[in-house]
N, CA, C and O of each residue as an XYZ file, in Angstrom:
332
protein
N       7.289     -2.675    -28.864
C       6.123     -2.391    -27.975
C       6.419     -2.956    -26.681
O       5.887     -2.430    -25.704
N       7.237     -4.015    -26.510
C       7.571     -4.552    -25.259
C       8.389     -3.736    -24.303
O       8.322     -3.863    -23.081
N       9.230     -2.822    -24.986
C      10.075     -1.902    -24.116
C       9.020     -0.907    -23.523
O       9.109     -0.589    -22.337
N       8.064     -0.428    -24.287
C       7.167      0.680    -23.887
C       6.365      0.114    -22.715
O       6.070      0.878    -21.796
N       5.980     -1.200    -22.677
C       5.253     -1.808    -21.661
C       5.941     -1.841    -20.378
O       5.396     -1.649    -19.291
N       7.269     -2.118    -20.587
C       8.187     -2.258    -19.420
C       8.324     -0.854    -18.778
O       8.247     -0.745    -17.554
N       8.511      0.155    -19.524
C       8.636      1.604    -19.032
C       7.380      1.983    -18.265
O       7.477      2.452    -17.131
N       6.199      1.794    -18.853
C       5.043      2.114    -18.180
C       4.761      1.314    -16.957
O       4.324      1.866    -15.948
N       4.998      0.020    -17.007
C       4.951     -0.790    -15.855
C       5.905     -0.404    -14.757
O       5.541     -0.303    -13.586
N       7.149     -0.188    -15.171
C       8.246      0.332    -14.173
C       7.840      1.717    -13.527
O       8.018      1.935    -12.329
N       7.312      2.593    -14.351
C       6.879      3.895    -13.946
C       5.765      3.694    -12.794
O       5.889      4.256    -11.706
N       4.787      2.947    -13.064
C       3.739      2.704    -12.109
C       4.135      2.147    -10.917
O       3.802      2.663     -9.849
N       4.972      0.911    -10.990
C       5.530      0.305     -9.788
C       6.452      1.256     -8.991
O       6.315      1.333     -7.770
N       7.311      1.925     -9.588
C       8.168      2.738     -8.952
C       7.443      3.942     -8.219
O       7.770      4.353     -7.106
N       6.536      4.390     -8.901
C       5.764      5.637     -8.344
C       4.956      5.203     -6.985
O       4.934      5.872     -5.952
N       4.286      3.930     -7.195
C       3.668      3.448     -5.961
C       4.620      3.092     -4.838
O       4.341      3.437     -3.690
N       5.787      2.385     -5.121
C       6.759      2.217     -4.144
C       7.371      3.345     -3.532
O       7.779      3.271     -2.373
N       7.484      4.520     -4.298
C       8.111      5.780     -3.747
C       7.095      6.418     -2.868
O       7.478      7.070     -1.897
N       5.796      6.277     -3.137
C       4.715      6.692     -2.318
C       4.763      6.011     -0.921
O       4.779      6.694      0.103
N       4.784      4.753     -0.900
C       5.023      3.880      0.252
C       6.082      4.189      1.065
O       5.945      4.280      2.285
N       7.263      4.381      0.428
C       8.550      4.651      1.183
C       8.680      6.148      1.560
O       9.599      6.533      2.283
N       7.731      6.994      1.049
C       7.912      8.495      1.421
C       8.942      9.159      0.651
O       9.391     10.206      1.118
N       9.422      8.703     -0.521
C      10.540      9.396     -1.399
C      10.019      9.864     -2.605
O      10.801     10.073     -3.533
N       8.609     10.099     -2.765
C       8.086     10.632     -3.914
C       8.494     12.022     -4.387
O       8.586     12.321     -5.578
N       8.745     12.892     -3.320
C       9.087     14.253     -3.696
C      10.594     14.224     -4.064
O      11.015     15.164     -4.737
N      11.399     13.298     -3.713
C      12.792     13.375     -4.058
C      13.015     12.768     -5.474
O      14.066     13.023     -6.062
N      12.144     12.037     -6.000
C      12.375     11.264     -7.143
C      11.665     11.902     -8.363
O      10.643     12.564     -8.180
N      12.185     11.720     -9.624
C      11.519     12.254    -10.794
C      10.837     11.052    -11.505
O      10.691      9.968    -10.940
N      10.435     11.300    -12.750
C       9.769     10.257    -13.487
C      10.821      9.142    -13.877
O      10.553      7.944    -13.787
N      11.989      9.608    -14.299
C      13.035      8.714    -14.660
C      13.529      7.722    -13.553
O      13.846      6.553    -13.771
N      13.552      8.346    -12.339
C      13.975      7.504    -11.251
C      12.956      6.568    -10.906
O      13.293      5.439    -10.550
N      11.603      6.931    -10.973
C      10.520      5.995    -10.700
C      10.660      4.833    -11.750
O      10.588      3.670    -11.352
N      10.842      5.090    -12.964
C      10.921      4.019    -14.049
C      12.077      3.051    -13.779
O      11.948      1.839    -13.946
N      13.238      3.636    -13.347
C      14.420      2.838    -13.087
C      14.096      1.870    -11.831
O      14.375      0.671    -11.824
N      13.489      2.536    -10.809
C      13.311      1.877     -9.649
C      12.297      0.751     -9.864
O      12.499     -0.366     -9.388
N      11.134      1.064    -10.628
C      10.223      0.121    -10.949
C      10.711     -1.134    -11.667
O      10.423     -2.264    -11.273
N      11.471     -0.881    -12.752
C      12.122     -2.003    -13.483
C      13.069     -2.799    -12.521
O      12.970     -4.023    -12.426
N      13.893     -2.153    -11.886
C      14.863     -2.914    -10.938
C      14.088     -3.677     -9.946
O      14.391     -4.822     -9.609
N      12.993     -2.962     -9.444
C      12.075     -3.716     -8.393
C      11.380     -4.815     -9.067
O      11.210     -5.842     -8.411
N      10.930     -4.762    -10.333
C      10.396     -5.963    -10.842
C      11.271     -7.138    -10.975
O      10.877     -8.287    -10.770
N      12.550     -6.803    -11.347
C      13.560     -7.913    -11.454
C      13.803     -8.465    -10.035
O      13.795     -9.686     -9.875
N      14.019     -7.635     -8.998
C      14.285     -8.116     -7.741
C      13.032     -8.925     -7.128
O      13.140     -9.995     -6.528
N      11.953     -8.311     -7.350
C      10.815     -9.027     -6.787
C      10.556    -10.442     -7.669
O      10.099    -11.430     -7.095
N      10.836    -10.462     -8.909
C      10.744    -11.687     -9.587
C      11.807    -12.701     -9.129
O      11.478    -13.885     -9.065
N      12.945    -12.360     -8.835
C      14.039    -13.172     -8.274
C      13.588    -13.662     -6.891
O      13.669    -14.855     -6.598
N      13.129    -12.767     -6.067
C      12.633    -13.092     -4.702
C      11.580    -14.238     -4.769
O      11.681    -15.254     -4.081
N      10.598    -14.016     -5.614
C       9.387    -14.872     -5.746
C       9.826    -16.171     -6.232
O       9.338    -17.179     -5.721
N      10.762    -16.272     -7.238
C      11.183    -17.487     -7.829
C      12.093    -18.221     -6.758
O      12.140    -19.450     -6.807
N      12.728    -17.627     -5.914
C      13.518    -18.150     -4.806
C      12.543    -18.876     -3.854
O      12.880    -19.936     -3.326
N      11.375    -18.332     -3.640
C      10.415    -18.906     -2.750
C       9.443    -19.863     -3.396
O       8.516    -20.357     -2.756
N       9.673    -20.128     -4.719
C       8.948    -21.109     -5.373
C       7.549    -20.529     -5.964
O       6.643    -21.302     -6.274
N       7.448    -19.348     -6.078
C       6.272    -18.814     -6.612
C       6.603    -18.149     -7.921
O       7.760    -18.009     -8.315
N       5.478    -17.723     -8.612
C       5.889    -17.021     -9.836
C       6.186    -15.478     -9.660
O       5.652    -14.760     -8.815
N       7.022    -15.129    -10.494
C       7.503    -13.751    -10.341
C       6.613    -12.758    -11.346
O       5.386    -12.846    -11.368
N       7.206    -11.983    -12.021
C       6.490    -11.088    -12.968
C       6.177    -11.782    -14.190
O       7.085    -12.197    -14.911
N       4.875    -11.951    -14.499
C       4.468    -12.745    -15.709
C       3.849    -11.973    -16.742
O       3.440    -12.551    -17.749
N       3.730    -10.732    -16.612
C       3.006     -9.752    -17.598
C       2.553     -8.627    -16.897
O       2.938     -8.318    -15.769
N       1.651     -7.958    -17.639
C       1.065     -6.629    -17.133
C      -0.211     -6.987    -16.549
O      -1.260     -6.867    -17.180
N      -0.145     -7.488    -15.190
C      -1.393     -7.823    -14.496
C      -1.152     -7.511    -13.143
O      -0.044     -7.120    -12.775
N      -2.281     -7.681    -12.234
C      -2.215     -7.114    -10.867
C      -1.139     -7.895    -10.005
O      -0.379     -7.295     -9.245
N      -1.122     -9.189    -10.161
C      -0.172     -9.894     -9.404
C       1.274     -9.418     -9.626
O       1.997     -9.097     -8.683
N       1.629     -9.389    -10.796
C       2.963     -8.922    -11.306
C       3.236     -7.484    -10.787
O       4.353     -7.176    -10.371
N       2.192     -6.601    -10.817
C       2.454     -5.207    -10.286
C       2.605     -5.196     -8.698
O       3.318     -4.364     -8.138
N       1.915     -6.137     -8.034
C       2.334     -6.275     -6.588
C       3.765     -6.893     -6.336
O       4.487     -6.475     -5.431
N       4.086     -7.784     -7.080
C       5.524     -8.314     -6.959
C       6.551     -7.145     -7.291
O       7.557     -6.981     -6.601
N       6.234     -6.313     -8.422
C       7.168     -5.339     -8.748
C       7.119     -4.249     -7.720
O       8.174     -3.654     -7.501
N       6.127     -3.929     -7.110
C       5.967     -2.942     -5.917
C       6.802     -3.452     -4.708
O       7.496     -2.679     -4.048
N       6.715     -4.683     -4.462
C       7.378     -5.195     -3.329
C       8.936     -5.253     -3.567
O       9.737     -4.964     -2.679
N       9.268     -5.614     -4.722
C      10.712     -5.620     -5.081
C      11.155     -4.122     -5.060
O      12.238     -3.821     -4.559
N      10.409     -3.273     -5.548
C      10.839     -1.801     -5.441
C      10.974     -1.256     -4.155
O      11.868     -0.440     -3.931
N      10.095     -1.655     -3.187
C      10.211     -1.297     -1.789
C      11.545     -1.890     -1.156
O      12.271     -1.230     -0.413
N      11.785     -3.180     -1.523
C      13.043     -3.713     -1.160
C      14.258     -2.942     -1.527
O      15.190     -2.665     -0.772
N      14.136     -2.636     -2.764
C      15.272     -1.744     -3.537
C      15.436     -0.518     -2.801
O      16.534     -0.164     -2.369
N      14.353      0.154     -2.642
C      14.432      1.548     -2.038
C      14.920      1.490     -0.503
O      15.710      2.318     -0.050
N      14.398      0.478      0.221
C      14.883      0.256      1.572
C      16.335     -0.068      1.647
O      16.973      0.395      2.592
N      16.925     -0.804      0.764
C      18.273     -1.118      0.574
C      19.176      0.071      0.282
O      20.270      0.250      0.817
N      18.593      0.889     -0.649
C      19.328      2.028     -1.026
C      19.393      3.113      0.190
O      20.403      3.781      0.410
N      18.317      3.198      0.874
C      18.252      4.082      2.114
C      19.323      3.640      3.141
O      20.152      4.411      3.624
N      19.223      2.346      3.421
C      20.360      1.754      4.249
C      21.812      2.203      3.869
O      22.586      2.698      4.688
N      22.099      1.994      2.601
C      23.489      2.354      2.255
C      23.609      3.890      2.144
O      24.725      4.361      2.361
N      22.676      4.664      1.858
C      22.813      6.114      1.931
C      23.001      6.640      3.287
O      23.694      7.637      3.490
N      22.418      6.015      4.193
C      22.531      6.572      5.663
C      23.819      6.215      6.362
O      24.154      6.794      7.395
N      24.548      5.256      5.797
C      25.971      4.832      6.372
C      27.011      5.713      5.919
O      28.175      5.527      6.272
């Protein structure tokens, strides 16, 4: 059941981040899931580096952290893609 929650959480965070970054039309459901899960990991690492809590479960604060991490991930990918 834990894997299913990560997939749903990743899909939601990745989809919202792709809407923010304007890449929603270019990404499919699988890409949104991957971006969301990687974004949750990046956001958690960044929050822990600043001394705050990262992703702690399926709650609003963790969703915001995952979205911010996903936006960072998509921004970094866009930088490398344009070079």
